[in-house]
C-alpha positions in Angstrom: 166.8 113.2 81.2 163.5 114.9 80.7 161.7 115.0 77.3 162.4 118.8 76.6 166.3 118.0 77.2 166.3 115.1 75.2 164.6 116.8 72.5 167.1 119.4 72.5 169.9 117.0 72.3 168.2 115.1 69.5 167.8 118.4 67.5 171.5 119.3 68.1 172.4 115.8 66.6 170.1 116.2 63.7 171.3 119.6 62.6 174.9 118.2 62.9 174.1 115.3 60.7 172.5 117.6 58.1 175.5 120.1 58.0 178.0 117.4 58.2 176.3 115.4 55.2 176.0 118.5 53.3 180.1 119.3 53.8 181.3 115.9 53.3 178.7 114.0 51.2 178.3 110.3 51.5 182.0 110.0 53.0 180.6 111.1 56.5 178.8 107.9 57.1 182.3 106.1 57.9 183.3 109.0 60.2 180.5 109.0 62.9 181.2 105.5 64.2 182.7 106.8 67.6 179.4 108.9 68.3 177.7 107.3 71.5 180.4 104.9 72.4 181.3 106.4 76.0 178.1 105.2 77.4 179.1 101.7 77.2 182.7 102.3 77.8 181.8 103.3 81.1 180.0 100.1 82.1 181.7 96.8 82.9 180.5 94.8 79.7 182.4 91.3 79.5 181.7 88.4 77.3 183.5 85.5 75.1 180.9 85.6 72.3 179.3 88.2 70.1 176.0 86.9 71.6 177.3 87.5 75.2 178.6 91.2 74.3 175.3 92.0 72.5 173.3 91.0 75.5 175.3 92.6 78.0 175.2 95.7 76.0 171.4 95.8 75.5 170.8 95.1 79.1 172.8 98.4 80.1 171.1 100.2 77.1 167.7 99.4 78.5 168.6 100.0 82.1 170.0 103.4 81.1 166.6 104.2 79.5 168.0 104.6 76.1 165.5 102.0 74.5 162.3 100.5 76.0 163.1 97.2 74.0 165.8 95.8 71.8 166.3 92.3 70.3 169.0 91.3 67.9 169.8 88.3 65.4 172.6 86.9 63.6 172.7 85.7 59.9 174.8 85.7 57.0 177.1 83.2 58.3 177.6 85.1 61.2 178.6 88.5 59.4 175.1 90.3 59.7 174.0 91.3 62.9 170.4 92.9 62.9 169.2 95.1 65.5 165.4 95.8 66.2 165.0 98.7 68.5 161.7 100.0 70.1 161.2 103.5 71.4 165.0 104.7 71.3 165.6 108.1 72.5 167.4 109.1 69.5 164.1 108.2 67.4 162.8 111.6 67.2 166.3 112.8 65.5 165.8 110.3 62.8 162.0 111.3 62.4 163.1 115.1 61.9 165.8 114.0 59.2 163.2 111.7 57.5 160.8 114.8 57.4 163.4 117.3 56.2 164.3 114.8 53.5 161.0 114.6 52.2 160.3 118.4 52.5 163.3 120.0 52.0 165.9 117.6 50.3 167.7 116.9 53.5 169.4 113.8 54.5 168.7 110.1 55.2 169.2 109.3 58.6 172.8 107.5 58.8 173.9 107.9 62.5 173.1 105.5 65.0 174.8 105.7 68.4 173.1 102.7 69.8 174.7 100.5 67.2 177.9 102.3 67.5 178.3 101.4 71.1 177.7 97.8 70.7 179.8 97.6 67.5 182.6 99.5 69.5 182.3 96.6 72.3 182.7 93.8 70.0 185.6 95.4 68.3 187.3 96.1 71.4 186.5 93.4 73.7 186.5 90.2 71.1 189.1 92.2 69.0 187.1 91.6 65.8 189.0 92.8 62.8 186.1 95.3 61.4 182.7 96.3 62.1 180.2 98.8 60.8 176.7 99.9 60.7 175.4 99.1 57.1 171.9 100.4 56.9 169.1 101.6 59.2 165.5 101.9 58.6 163.7 104.2 61.2 160.0 104.0 61.6 159.0 106.8 63.9 155.4 106.1 63.5 155.6 102.7 65.1 158.4 103.9 67.4 160.9 101.2 65.8 164.1 101.1 64.0 165.9 98.1 62.4 169.8 98.4 62.1 171.8 96.0 60.2 175.5 95.7 60.9 178.6 93.8 59.5 180.8 92.2 61.7 184.1 90.3 60.5 186.2 88.7 63.0 189.1 88.3 60.9 190.7 89.6 57.8 189.9 86.3 56.0 186.3 87.4 56.2 186.5 90.9 55.1 184.8 91.1 51.6 182.3 88.3 52.2 178.7 89.4 52.2 175.8 88.1 53.7 
């Protein structure tokens, strides 16, 4: 995808995020978890562990040109999954939202299609009980973003914090 087309789509998604947030307030955050998941659904992602799934997802995401680099770590007794993303195709969208937030009282970025697609694979391949994106810290000036997610393998772990 050329840069002009990518900019167009990022502008559309950014505007959607602003409008949806203004309409539904903070409730929208739990409603956008399916945005982006189709990219990896069409790939043959396999694995028996979170690490295998994440590594295979990252390989496809990088090959698809959605990010230039991406690493991950686990913490919090296995509940915390942190992604460090470099030069994501969606970073201009996050920058636009951050700029609007500072200038016009816009919204804090809350939608991460990259995290959504990986969490969807963990949920559906490994049959985890619950997964969600907890926080994201876009840093457009450095071309980076840190996304923290919670993953709960079983119902017994739900409610535990890292």
